[in-house]
C-alpha positions, 0 to 999 in steps of 0.5 A: 493519486499516485500522480503527486497531487492532491493528498500525496501532493507537496505544496501546502497549498494544493495538501496543507494538512500533508505535504510534509510527511513521507508518502509511498504508494504501494500498488495492488492488482488484485482488488483486495483490499490487501486482506486476502491470505487464501494459501491456494490459488480461487479457480475463476469462471474459464480455468484462470487461477486466482491468487488472494495474498495482498496480506502479504504483500502488506507485510513484507511492505511494511517490514519493508519500510520499517527495517528499511526506510525509516518507519520505524522511527514514525511518530505517527502512520496513516494507512 
């Protein structure tokens, strides 16, 4: 829910458990749940090349959060 409702809502009435947590939304588009780590692309029907590198995207995003945004001092991390 990237719209700020539900689990991303800062309102205690809407989101009593996580309203005061820091939240990060990392978009992805390959549907691989950040688990892909193929070195080479995969040829799909029609000749399109698919790149499954979601794990590297997740590692980079977490690295950025650790190094530059205070994640290293977090008491609890939920993924």
